TORKOL-4160 file (C-alpha; in steps of 0.2 Angstrom, whole numbers, padded with zeros to 4 digits, m for minus):
71
<pt num="1" X="m0026" Y="m0149" Z="0112"/>
<pt num="2" X="m0043" Y="m0149" Z="0102"/>
<pt num="3" X="m0046" Y="m0131" Z="0108"/>
<pt num="4" X="m0029" Y="m0125" Z="0102"/>
<pt num="5" X="m0032" Y="m0133" Z="0085"/>
<pt num="6" X="m0049" Y="m0126" Z="0084"/>
<pt num="7" X="m0043" Y="m0108" Z="0088"/>
<pt num="8" X="m0029" Y="m0110" Z="0075"/>
<pt num="9" X="m0041" Y="m0115" Z="0062"/>
<pt num="10" X="m0053" Y="m0100" Z="0067"/>
<pt num="11" X="m0038" Y="m0088" Z="0066"/>
<pt num="12" X="m0033" Y="m0094" Z="0049"/>
<pt num="13" X="m0050" Y="m0092" Z="0043"/>
<pt num="14" X="m0052" Y="m0075" Z="0049"/>
<pt num="15" X="m0036" Y="m0069" Z="0042"/>
<pt num="16" X="m0041" Y="m0076" Z="0025"/>
<pt num="17" X="m0057" Y="m0067" Z="0025"/>
<pt num="18" X="m0048" Y="m0050" Z="0028"/>
<pt num="19" X="m0049" Y="m0038" Z="0013"/>
<pt num="20" X="m0033" Y="m0035" Z="0003"/>
<pt num="21" X="m0035" Y="m0017" Z="0007"/>
<pt num="22" X="m0030" Y="m0020" Z="0025"/>
<pt num="23" X="m0013" Y="m0025" Z="0019"/>
<pt num="24" X="m0010" Y="m0010" Z="0008"/>
<pt num="25" X="0005" Y="0000" Z="0011"/>
<pt num="26" X="0006" Y="0019" Z="0010"/>
<pt num="27" X="0021" Y="0027" Z="0001"/>
<pt num="28" X="0027" Y="0045" Z="m0002"/>
<pt num="29" X="0038" Y="0054" Z="m0014"/>
<pt num="30" X="0044" Y="0072" Z="m0017"/>
<pt num="31" X="0049" Y="0080" Z="m0033"/>
<pt num="32" X="0050" Y="0097" Z="m0042"/>
<pt num="33" X="0035" Y="0091" Z="m0053"/>
<pt num="34" X="0019" Y="0081" Z="m0052"/>
<pt num="35" X="0026" Y="0069" Z="m0066"/>
<pt num="36" X="0042" Y="0067" Z="m0056"/>
<pt num="37" X="0033" Y="0063" Z="m0040"/>
<pt num="38" X="0022" Y="0050" Z="m0049"/>
<pt num="39" X="0037" Y="0042" Z="m0057"/>
<pt num="40" X="0045" Y="0039" Z="m0040"/>
<pt num="41" X="0028" Y="0032" Z="m0034"/>
<pt num="42" X="0027" Y="0021" Z="m0049"/>
<pt num="43" X="0045" Y="0015" Z="m0047"/>
<pt num="44" X="0041" Y="0010" Z="m0029"/>
<pt num="45" X="0026" Y="0001" Z="m0034"/>
<pt num="46" X="0035" Y="m0008" Z="m0048"/>
<pt num="47" X="0049" Y="m0013" Z="m0037"/>
<pt num="48" X="0037" Y="m0022" Z="m0025"/>
<pt num="49" X="0026" Y="m0029" Z="m0040"/>
<pt num="50" X="0011" Y="m0019" Z="m0035"/>
<pt num="51" X="m0001" Y="m0006" Z="m0042"/>
<pt num="52" X="m0004" Y="0011" Z="m0034"/>
<pt num="53" X="m0018" Y="0024" Z="m0031"/>
<pt num="54" X="m0013" Y="0042" Z="m0028"/>
<pt num="55" X="m0021" Y="0048" Z="m0012"/>
<pt num="56" X="m0015" Y="0066" Z="m0012"/>
<pt num="57" X="m0003" Y="0078" Z="m0020"/>
<pt num="58" X="0001" Y="0095" Z="m0014"/>
<pt num="59" X="0014" Y="0108" Z="m0021"/>
<pt num="60" X="0023" Y="0123" Z="m0015"/>
<pt num="61" X="0041" Y="0124" Z="m0019"/>
<pt num="62" X="0041" Y="0105" Z="m0021"/>
<pt num="63" X="0027" Y="0092" Z="m0025"/>
<pt num="64" X="0023" Y="0080" Z="m0011"/>
<pt num="65" X="0013" Y="0065" Z="m0016"/>
<pt num="66" X="0006" Y="0050" Z="m0006"/>
<pt num="67" X="0000" Y="0034" Z="m0013"/>
<pt num="68" X="m0007" Y="0018" Z="m0008"/>
<pt num="69" X="0001" Y="0002" Z="m0015"/>
<pt num="70" X="m0010" Y="m0013" Z="m0017"/>
<pt num="71" X="m0010" Y="m0030" Z="m0027"/>
């Protein structure tokens, strides 16, 4: 029983030390403009109560944007 309790405490301690970046979520959006794609990303972030960092954006006939959501 003591071994299980010690392992549980160790697991909780390890999880609490993990960086917040490991829990980041990646989202994508497409639009006809950069502003439109960013607005969609911003809306997703706001809906989840998070901030965002744009990782990439590319355009051709449409803009494709990828961002990372974080607290």
